[in-house]
C-alpha positions as CSV (number, residue, x, y, z in Angstrom):
1,M,33.4,-34.3,98.3
2,L,31.8,-31.1,97.0
3,P,29.0,-32.8,95.0
4,V,28.2,-35.0,98.1
5,L,28.0,-32.0,100.4
6,L,25.8,-30.0,98.1
7,V,23.4,-32.8,97.5
8,L,23.1,-33.3,101.3
9,L,22.5,-29.6,101.5
10,S,19.7,-29.8,99.0
11,I,18.0,-32.6,101.1
12,C,18.5,-30.5,104.3
13,S,17.0,-27.5,102.6
14,G,13.9,-29.5,101.8
15,L,13.6,-30.2,105.5
16,S,14.3,-26.7,106.7
17,F,12.4,-24.7,104.1
18,P,9.3,-26.7,103.1
19,Q,7.3,-24.9,100.5
20,S,3.5,-24.6,100.2
21,T,3.5,-24.9,96.4
22,S,1.6,-27.2,94.1
23,A,2.9,-28.3,90.7
24,H,-0.6,-29.1,89.6
25,S,-3.9,-27.2,89.8
26,Y,-6.3,-27.9,92.6
27,V,-9.7,-26.5,93.6
28,Q,-9.0,-23.7,96.1
29,Q,-12.7,-22.9,96.7
30,S,-15.9,-24.3,95.4
31,F,-19.7,-23.9,95.5
32,P,-21.1,-26.1,96.7
33,A,-18.2,-27.0,99.0
34,Q,-17.1,-30.5,99.9
35,N,-19.6,-32.1,102.3
36,E,-21.8,-29.0,102.3
37,V,-25.5,-29.3,103.2
38,L,-27.6,-26.8,101.3
39,D,-31.1,-25.7,102.4
40,K,-32.1,-25.0,98.8
41,A,-30.9,-26.4,95.4
42,P,-28.0,-24.5,93.8
43,D,-28.4,-23.1,90.3
44,K,-24.7,-22.9,89.5
45,I,-21.5,-24.8,90.2
46,T,-18.3,-22.8,90.6
47,L,-14.8,-24.1,91.0
48,L,-12.0,-21.7,91.8
49,F,-8.5,-23.1,91.1
50,N,-5.2,-22.0,92.6
51,E,-4.0,-21.0,89.1
52,S,-5.3,-20.5,85.6
53,I,-6.3,-23.7,83.9
54,Q,-5.7,-24.4,80.2
55,P,-8.7,-23.6,77.9
56,A,-9.1,-27.2,76.7
57,Y,-10.2,-30.6,78.0
58,Y,-12.1,-29.3,81.0
59,Q,-15.4,-30.8,82.2
60,I,-18.0,-30.7,85.0
61,V,-20.3,-33.7,85.5
62,L,-23.1,-33.7,88.1
63,M,-24.6,-37.0,89.3
64,D,-27.3,-37.8,91.9
65,S,-26.9,-40.6,94.5
66,S,-28.1,-43.3,92.0
67,G,-25.3,-42.3,89.6
68,Q,-27.7,-40.7,87.1
69,K,-26.1,-37.8,85.2
70,I,-27.9,-34.4,85.4
71,D,-28.2,-33.3,81.7
72,G,-27.4,-29.8,80.5
73,V,-24.5,-29.1,82.9
74,K,-21.8,-27.6,80.7
75,A,-18.6,-26.2,82.0
76,V,-17.1,-22.8,80.9
77,I,-14.1,-20.9,82.0
78,D,-14.9,-17.4,83.2
79,S,-13.9,-14.8,80.6
80,K,-12.4,-12.5,83.3
81,N,-10.8,-15.2,85.5
82,A,-9.0,-18.1,83.8
83,A,-8.8,-19.9,87.2
84,L,-12.6,-20.0,87.6
85,L,-14.6,-22.9,86.1
86,E,-18.4,-22.6,86.1
87,A,-21.4,-24.6,85.1
88,N,-25.1,-23.6,85.2
89,I,-27.6,-26.2,86.5
90,P,-30.6,-26.0,84.2
91,V,-33.0,-28.0,86.4
92,K,-34.1,-27.7,90.0
93,L,-32.3,-30.4,92.0
94,A,-34.5,-32.5,94.3
95,D,-33.4,-33.3,97.9
96,D,-30.6,-35.8,97.5
97,I,-26.9,-36.4,97.7
98,Y,-24.9,-35.2,94.7
99,N,-21.4,-35.6,93.3
100,I,-19.6,-33.0,91.2
101,S,-17.0,-34.8,89.0
102,W,-14.5,-32.4,87.4
103,K,-11.4,-32.5,85.3
104,A,-9.1,-29.9,83.7
105,V,-5.5,-29.4,82.4
106,S,-3.3,-27.5,84.9
107,G,-1.0,-24.7,84.0
108,D,2.0,-27.1,83.7
109,G,0.1,-29.2,81.1
110,H,-0.8,-32.1,83.4
111,P,-4.4,-33.4,83.5
112,V,-6.1,-33.2,87.0
113,E,-9.5,-34.4,88.2
114,G,-11.5,-34.6,91.4
115,G,-14.9,-34.9,93.0
116,I,-17.0,-32.9,95.4
117,V,-20.0,-34.3,97.4
118,F,-22.8,-32.2,98.7
119,Q,-26.3,-32.5,100.0
120,V,-29.5,-30.7,99.1
121,G,-32.2,-30.5,101.8
122,D,-32.5,-33.6,104.0
123,G,-30.8,-35.7,101.3
124,A,-33.9,-37.8,100.9
125,G,-32.8,-39.7,104.0
126,K,-29.5,-40.8,102.4
127,K,-26.0,-40.3,103.6
128,M,-23.0,-38.6,101.9
129,S,-21.5,-42.1,101.4
130,D,-24.4,-43.0,99.1
131,A,-23.2,-40.7,96.3
132,P,-20.9,-42.2,93.6
133,T,-17.6,-40.3,94.0
134,T,-14.8,-39.3,91.7
135,L,-11.8,-38.5,93.9
136,P,-8.7,-36.3,93.1
137,D,-5.9,-38.4,91.8
138,S,-3.0,-38.0,89.4
139,K,-3.9,-39.6,86.0
140,S,-1.5,-42.4,85.2
141,V,0.8,-41.6,82.3
142,N,1.5,-44.0,79.4
143,P,5.0,-45.3,80.1
144,L,5.7,-45.0,76.3
145,L,5.4,-41.2,76.8
146,I,8.3,-41.3,79.3
147,V,10.3,-43.4,76.9
148,M,9.7,-40.9,74.1
149,R,10.8,-38.0,76.3
150,W,14.0,-39.9,77.2
151,L,14.7,-40.6,73.5
152,Q,14.2,-36.9,72.7
153,Y,16.7,-36.0,75.5
154,T,19.1,-38.6,74.2
155,G,18.9,-37.4,70.6
156,Q,19.3,-33.7,71.6
157,S,22.3,-34.5,73.8
158,L,24.0,-36.3,70.9
159,V,23.5,-33.4,68.6
160,L,24.6,-30.8,71.2
161,G,27.7,-32.8,72.2
162,L,28.9,-33.6,68.7
163,I,28.6,-30.0,67.4
164,A,30.1,-28.6,70.7
165,L,33.1,-30.9,70.2
166,S,33.9,-29.5,66.8
167,L,33.1,-25.9,67.6
168,F,34.5,-25.4,71.1
169,L,36.4,-28.4,72.6
170,L,39.0,-28.6,69.9
171,P,42.1,-26.4,69.9
172,A,41.9,-23.7,67.1
173,R,44.4,-25.5,64.9
174,L,42.2,-28.6,64.8
175,R,39.1,-26.8,63.6
176,T,40.4,-26.1,60.0
177,S,39.1,-28.0,57.0
178,E,42.4,-29.9,56.7
179,A,42.3,-31.1,60.3
180,T,38.6,-32.1,60.4
181,T,38.7,-35.1,58.1
182,W,37.3,-37.2,60.9
183,M,34.1,-35.1,60.6
184,R,33.7,-36.2,57.0
185,Q,33.9,-39.8,57.9
186,R,30.6,-41.8,58.0
187,R,30.6,-42.3,61.8
188,Y,30.4,-38.6,62.7
189,A,27.5,-38.0,60.2
190,L,25.8,-41.2,61.4
191,F,25.8,-40.1,65.0
192,L,24.4,-36.7,64.1
193,W,21.6,-38.3,62.1
194,I,20.9,-40.8,64.8
195,G,20.5,-37.9,67.3
196,M,18.1,-36.0,65.0
197,A,16.2,-39.1,64.1
198,L,15.6,-39.9,67.8
199,T,14.5,-36.3,68.4
200,V,12.1,-36.1,65.5
201,I,10.6,-39.6,66.1
202,A,10.2,-38.9,69.8
203,L,8.4,-35.7,69.1
204,L,6.1,-37.3,66.5
205,V,5.1,-40.1,68.8
206,Q,4.7,-37.8,71.8
207,L,1.9,-35.8,70.1
208,P,-0.9,-38.4,70.1
209,L,0.3,-39.9,73.4
210,R,0.1,-36.5,75.1
211,I,-3.3,-35.6,73.5
212,A,-4.7,-39.0,74.7
213,W,-3.4,-38.3,78.2
214,N,-4.8,-34.7,78.4
215,A,-8.1,-35.4,76.7
216,D,-8.6,-38.9,78.3
217,I,-9.4,-40.5,74.9
218,P,-7.9,-43.5,73.0
219,V,-4.8,-42.8,71.0
220,M,-6.6,-43.7,67.8
221,Q,-9.0,-40.8,68.3
222,T,-6.5,-38.1,68.9
223,T,-6.4,-36.8,65.3
224,T,-9.8,-35.1,65.9
225,E,-8.2,-33.0,68.7
226,L,-5.1,-31.7,66.9
227,G,-6.6,-28.3,66.2
228,N,-7.8,-27.9,69.8
229,T,-4.4,-29.0,71.1
230,F,-2.4,-26.5,69.0
231,R,-4.8,-23.6,69.7
232,E,-5.7,-24.0,73.3
233,T,-2.8,-25.9,75.1
234,T,0.7,-24.9,76.1
235,F,1.9,-28.4,75.1
236,G,0.5,-28.0,71.6
237,Q,2.2,-24.7,71.0
238,V,5.5,-25.9,72.5
239,W,5.3,-29.0,70.4
240,L,5.0,-26.9,67.2
241,I,8.0,-24.8,68.2
242,Q,10.0,-27.9,68.9
243,M,9.0,-29.6,65.6
244,I,9.7,-26.5,63.5
245,T,13.2,-26.1,65.0
246,A,13.9,-29.8,64.6
247,V,13.1,-29.6,60.9
248,L,15.4,-26.5,60.5
249,I,18.2,-28.3,62.4
250,V,17.9,-31.3,60.1
251,I,18.5,-29.0,57.1
252,L,21.5,-27.4,58.9
253,I,23.1,-30.7,59.7
254,A,22.8,-31.8,56.1
255,L,24.8,-28.7,55.3
256,Y,27.2,-29.1,58.2
257,V,28.4,-32.5,57.2
258,H,28.9,-31.4,53.6
259,S,32.6,-31.8,52.8
260,K,33.0,-28.9,50.4
261,L,32.0,-26.1,52.8
262,A,34.6,-23.7,54.2
263,T,35.6,-23.7,57.9
264,A,33.9,-20.4,58.5
265,A,30.7,-21.5,56.9
266,K,30.6,-24.7,58.9
267,R,31.2,-22.8,62.1
268,T,28.3,-20.4,61.3
269,I,26.0,-23.3,60.5
270,G,27.0,-25.1,63.6
271,M,26.3,-22.0,65.8
272,I,22.9,-21.6,64.2
273,A,22.1,-25.3,64.8
274,I,23.0,-24.9,68.5
275,A,21.0,-21.7,68.8
276,L,17.9,-23.5,67.4
277,M,18.5,-26.4,69.8
278,I,18.6,-23.9,72.7
279,V,15.3,-22.5,71.5
280,Q,13.9,-26.0,71.4
281,L,14.9,-26.7,75.0
282,L,13.7,-23.3,76.2
283,A,10.3,-24.1,74.7
284,K,10.2,-27.4,76.5
285,S,10.8,-25.6,79.8
286,L,7.5,-23.8,79.3
287,D,5.7,-27.2,79.4
288,G,6.5,-28.5,82.8
289,H,6.3,-28.1,86.6
290,A,8.1,-24.7,86.5
291,Y,5.4,-23.1,84.4
292,A,2.9,-23.4,87.4
293,E,5.2,-22.0,90.0
294,P,4.4,-18.5,91.6
295,Y,7.7,-17.1,90.3
296,A,7.5,-18.9,87.0
297,G,10.2,-16.9,85.3
298,I,12.9,-18.0,87.8
299,A,11.6,-21.6,87.9
300,I,11.5,-21.8,84.0
301,A,15.1,-20.4,83.8
302,A,16.3,-22.9,86.4
303,D,14.6,-25.8,84.6
304,F,16.1,-24.7,81.3
305,I,19.6,-24.3,82.6
306,H,19.4,-27.7,84.4
307,L,18.3,-29.4,81.2
308,V,20.9,-27.7,79.0
309,S,23.7,-28.5,81.4
310,A,22.7,-32.2,81.6
311,L,22.4,-32.6,77.9
312,V,25.6,-30.8,77.1
313,W,27.6,-32.7,79.7
314,N,26.3,-36.1,78.6
315,G,26.5,-35.3,74.9
316,A,30.0,-34.0,75.1
317,L,31.0,-37.2,77.0
318,V,29.7,-39.3,74.1
319,A,31.6,-37.2,71.7
320,M,34.8,-37.4,73.7
321,A,34.6,-41.2,74.2
322,V,33.8,-41.9,70.5
323,F,35.7,-39.3,68.5
324,V,38.7,-38.0,70.4
325,P,40.7,-41.2,69.8
326,R,40.0,-40.6,66.0
327,I,41.0,-37.0,66.3
328,V,44.4,-37.7,67.8
329,A,45.1,-40.8,65.7
330,P,47.3,-38.9,63.2
331,F,49.6,-37.7,66.0
332,T,52.3,-39.6,67.9
333,G,54.5,-39.3,70.9
334,E,54.5,-36.0,72.8
335,E,52.4,-34.2,70.2
336,R,49.6,-36.8,70.6
337,K,49.8,-36.3,74.4
338,T,49.7,-32.5,74.0
339,V,46.7,-32.6,71.7
340,Y,44.8,-35.2,73.6
341,W,45.1,-33.5,77.0
342,S,44.4,-30.0,75.6
343,I,41.0,-31.4,74.5
344,V,40.4,-33.0,77.9
345,R,41.3,-29.8,79.7
346,R,38.8,-27.9,77.6
347,F,36.1,-30.5,78.3
348,S,36.9,-30.4,82.0
349,W,35.9,-26.8,82.2
350,W,32.7,-27.5,80.4
351,A,32.0,-30.4,82.8
352,I,32.8,-28.3,85.9
353,I,30.4,-25.5,84.7
354,S,27.7,-28.1,83.9
355,V,28.0,-29.8,87.3
356,A,27.9,-26.5,89.1
357,A,24.8,-25.5,87.2
358,L,23.2,-28.8,87.8
359,L,23.8,-28.6,91.5
360,V,22.5,-25.0,91.9
361,T,19.4,-25.6,89.8
362,G,18.8,-29.0,91.3
363,I,18.9,-27.6,94.9
364,Y,16.5,-24.9,93.8
365,G,14.2,-27.4,92.2
366,S,14.1,-29.7,95.2
367,I,13.2,-26.7,97.5
368,I,10.4,-25.3,95.4
369,Y,8.8,-28.6,94.2
370,L,9.0,-30.9,97.2
371,P,6.5,-29.9,100.0
372,N,8.7,-31.5,102.7
373,L,11.5,-34.0,103.4
374,M,9.3,-37.0,103.7
375,A,8.0,-36.5,100.2
376,L,11.5,-37.4,99.0
377,F,11.1,-40.9,100.5
378,N,7.4,-41.8,100.2
379,T,6.2,-40.4,96.9
380,A,6.9,-41.6,93.4
381,Y,8.3,-38.2,92.4
382,G,10.5,-38.0,95.5
383,L,11.9,-41.5,95.1
384,T,12.7,-40.9,91.4
385,L,14.4,-37.6,92.3
386,L,16.4,-39.4,95.1
387,A,17.5,-42.0,92.6
388,K,18.5,-39.2,90.2
389,M,20.5,-37.5,93.0
390,L,22.4,-40.8,93.8
391,L,23.2,-41.5,90.2
392,F,24.4,-38.0,89.8
393,L,26.9,-38.7,92.7
394,V,28.0,-41.9,90.8
395,M,28.4,-39.9,87.6
396,A,30.3,-37.2,89.4
397,A,32.6,-39.8,91.0
398,F,33.4,-41.2,87.6
399,G,34.1,-37.7,86.5
400,A,36.4,-37.1,89.5
401,M,38.4,-40.2,88.7
402,N,38.8,-39.2,85.1
403,Y,39.8,-35.7,86.3
404,V,42.6,-37.1,88.5
405,K,43.8,-39.2,85.5
406,G,43.8,-36.0,83.5
407,R,45.9,-34.2,86.0
408,Q,48.4,-37.0,86.1
409,Q,48.3,-37.5,82.3
410,K,49.7,-41.0,82.6
411,E,47.1,-42.8,80.5
412,E,44.3,-41.8,78.2
413,L,40.8,-42.0,79.6
414,G,39.6,-44.6,77.0
415,K,36.6,-46.7,77.9
416,D,36.4,-45.3,81.5
417,L,34.3,-42.5,79.9
418,M,31.7,-44.9,78.8
419,W,30.7,-45.7,82.4
420,E,30.1,-42.0,82.9
421,V,28.1,-41.9,79.7
422,L,25.9,-44.8,80.6
423,T,25.1,-43.4,84.0
424,G,24.2,-40.1,82.3
425,F,21.7,-41.8,80.0
426,V,20.0,-43.4,83.0
427,I,19.8,-40.0,84.7
428,L,18.1,-38.7,81.5
429,M,15.6,-41.5,81.8
430,L,14.8,-40.4,85.4
431,A,14.6,-36.8,84.3
432,A,12.0,-37.8,81.6
433,A,9.9,-39.6,84.3
434,L,10.0,-36.6,86.6
435,V,8.4,-34.4,84.0
436,H,5.3,-36.6,84.1
437,L,5.1,-37.2,87.9
438,S,3.5,-34.8,90.4
439,P,5.7,-33.5,93.2
440,Q,2.6,-33.1,95.3
441,A,1.2,-36.6,94.8
442,A,0.0,-38.5,97.8
443,P,2.4,-40.9,99.6
444,I,2.8,-44.4,98.1
445,S,0.5,-46.8,99.9
446,N,2.0,-50.1,101.2
447,G,-1.1,-51.9,100.2
448,A,-2.0,-52.9,103.8
449,T,-5.6,-52.6,105.1
450,P,-5.8,-49.2,107.0
451,K,-6.2,-49.6,110.7
452,Q,-8.7,-47.8,112.9
453,T,-7.5,-44.4,114.0
454,V,-8.4,-43.3,117.6
455,Q,-6.8,-40.2,119.2
456,T,-7.5,-38.4,122.5
457,Q,-6.7,-34.9,123.6
458,E,-7.3,-33.2,127.0
459,V,-8.3,-29.5,126.9
460,D,-9.4,-27.4,129.9
461,G,-10.8,-30.3,131.8
462,Y,-12.5,-31.9,128.7
463,E,-11.5,-35.1,127.1
464,I,-11.9,-35.0,123.3
465,K,-11.6,-38.2,121.3
466,L,-11.5,-38.4,117.5
467,E,-12.1,-41.8,115.9
468,V,-12.0,-42.4,112.1
469,P,-12.6,-46.1,111.3
470,Q,-10.7,-47.3,108.2
471,A,-9.0,-43.8,107.7
472,Q,-8.9,-44.2,103.9
473,M,-9.3,-42.0,100.9
474,G,-13.0,-41.5,100.1
475,S,-16.0,-41.8,102.5
476,N,-15.1,-42.0,106.2
477,N,-17.1,-42.0,109.4
478,F,-15.9,-39.3,111.8
479,I,-16.8,-40.0,115.4
480,V,-16.1,-37.3,118.0
481,S,-16.6,-38.0,121.7
482,V,-16.7,-35.1,124.3
483,K,-16.5,-35.9,128.0
484,N,-16.1,-33.7,131.1
485,K,-13.1,-35.4,132.7
486,N,-13.5,-33.8,136.1
487,E,-17.1,-34.9,136.4
488,A,-16.6,-38.1,134.4
489,K,-19.7,-37.6,132.3
490,P,-20.5,-37.0,128.6
491,V,-21.0,-33.4,127.3
492,D,-23.9,-32.5,125.0
493,V,-22.9,-30.2,122.2
494,E,-24.6,-27.8,119.9
495,Q,-22.2,-28.3,117.0
496,I,-18.7,-29.5,116.2
497,T,-16.6,-28.2,113.2
498,L,-13.8,-30.3,111.8
499,T,-11.5,-28.3,109.5
500,M,-9.0,-30.5,107.7
501,N,-5.9,-29.2,105.9
502,H,-3.5,-31.4,103.9
503,M,0.0,-31.3,105.4
504,D,1.8,-32.7,102.3
505,M,0.5,-30.5,99.6
506,A,-1.3,-27.2,99.1
507,M,-5.0,-27.6,98.6
508,A,-8.3,-26.2,99.8
509,P,-9.4,-27.3,103.4
510,T,-12.1,-29.8,103.9
511,E,-14.8,-28.9,106.5
512,I,-17.1,-31.4,108.2
513,L,-20.0,-30.1,110.4
514,L,-21.5,-32.2,113.2
515,T,-24.6,-31.0,114.9
516,A,-26.7,-32.0,118.0
517,S,-28.8,-34.2,115.7
518,D,-25.8,-36.3,114.7
519,G,-25.5,-38.0,118.1
520,K,-26.2,-37.9,121.8
521,D,-24.6,-38.6,125.2
522,G,-21.4,-36.9,124.1
523,V,-20.8,-39.1,121.1
524,Y,-21.4,-37.6,117.6
525,Q,-20.7,-39.0,114.2
526,K,-20.9,-37.8,110.6
527,T,-19.9,-39.2,107.2
528,G,-17.5,-37.0,105.3
529,M,-15.3,-37.3,102.2
530,V,-11.5,-37.3,102.4
531,S,-10.1,-36.4,99.0
532,M,-6.4,-37.4,99.3
533,N,-4.1,-39.9,101.0
534,G,-1.4,-38.5,103.3
535,N,-1.2,-36.5,106.4
536,W,-4.0,-34.2,107.5
537,H,-4.1,-31.5,110.2
538,V,-7.5,-31.5,111.9
539,K,-8.7,-28.5,113.9
540,V,-11.7,-29.3,116.1
541,H,-14.0,-26.5,117.3
542,I,-16.7,-27.5,119.7
543,L,-19.7,-25.4,120.9
544,T,-21.4,-27.0,123.9
545,K,-25.1,-26.7,124.8
546,S,-24.0,-24.3,127.6
547,L,-22.3,-22.2,124.9
548,D,-18.8,-23.0,126.1
549,T,-16.2,-23.4,123.3
550,I,-13.5,-26.1,123.1
551,D,-10.6,-26.0,120.6
552,T,-8.1,-28.7,119.9
553,E,-6.0,-30.2,117.1
554,F,-5.2,-33.7,115.8
555,T,-2.9,-35.1,113.1
556,L,-4.6,-37.7,111.0
557,R,-3.0,-40.1,108.5
558,I,-5.2,-41.3,105.6
559,G,-4.5,-44.3,103.5
560,Q,-1.4,-45.8,105.2
């Protein structure tokens, strides 16, 4: 019951302690701002992100309402502030509606992009909706990249489990050269080489796929970006560390399976191989969601411990299922039983420690990555995480059954371990997918046509109605009606300010300004851009012609 209770606790924690974090970069402040109307043309574009962006694969494109690109706009990262992306505008912009299309690579190595619409002068009589827009969205990842990450995890788990079996899980008397003839058999070496082959192949294939994802170019053109990737991106530097350590581990394994080495030499080589694998996994933790967290050191450590625990648990299970029957084959009767269950007891302690580490770090991760409880059920990241949690319970249940069998010692575990192993490999697949999904992504749309949204609030004798036809990501028409309820007549206003804050993820607020020229008889409307699906908190500040102020709030759902 303990795993069940702790997983439920992690879900409740996400409800009770929602975090205002973002696993990807977003524009915190910009000039021009979203939907801003400028009296004179700007000479510079500035985008301030919530975190430092990586010095590669960033871009700012400026287009007019006809979709014509403004030449000479080149983005640069400020030399004193790595979170500030700037671009000079070399020409004087005519009155029109313009769109800023930007893209960058966030601190955690994921590509992000977005769009900002603004107006110069009277907009040449055009509306905000006339501008071609590029809206923020998570770039889709090549499914093959997820498969390669899963194969890498699988290979690493095999190597860790097989070496851990021979170094730590066997009783001391079974670690001598005379007792380890099973290690010199073809199957043990074959499994080790399969593990390293999967690791190396996965790393090699990931390189062009990841460059293509970050740089938004075809895979066949990625060779031209190798230098830039290795110099300027976290992924490139992490990849080099992983590949160098992988080559060194291959050399060590070739020595490890050599039959003529003494027991002490093999143990030293095995320990070095595990240490290099730990370095490889630690490097991987620098290229993920944890890297972008406010307390990155703690988050990276938790991510590293979580990954190591999962790989060791699963790899040791494979080693137990495949090789323990061979290890105890020379023994019979009570001696076989004693040897067999002594190995199982050692593994049980490893499993208990791994499960505890997975639970603690998993709870921590769910709290810092998920913005709220609903994200667990209506986002791709949340649903994948939920599936991983449920499968973890299944795997823990298999482990509990095997633990009971171990305490009773009536029958050897046998093929029952394989169900636990298979469940573990599915969990590793989900873990690989989570690396490439954004915890802060917008809710999954059900594909239905959005319905008209109309809401009414009563404040100090005034009736305020907010109407957003369609309510979808992109261009929307915001209609605000103001009526004096006591006198049953419309109220003329000087201006209305709508300030919209996304409730599901941390991002810069969107502001829409309606003035007296945008309507009459108490009904005012303005076209504005909504950059993300999901739930929005809308603050409405109204200044009437008589200089009275009215403040109210609405909750608006976009795209559902």
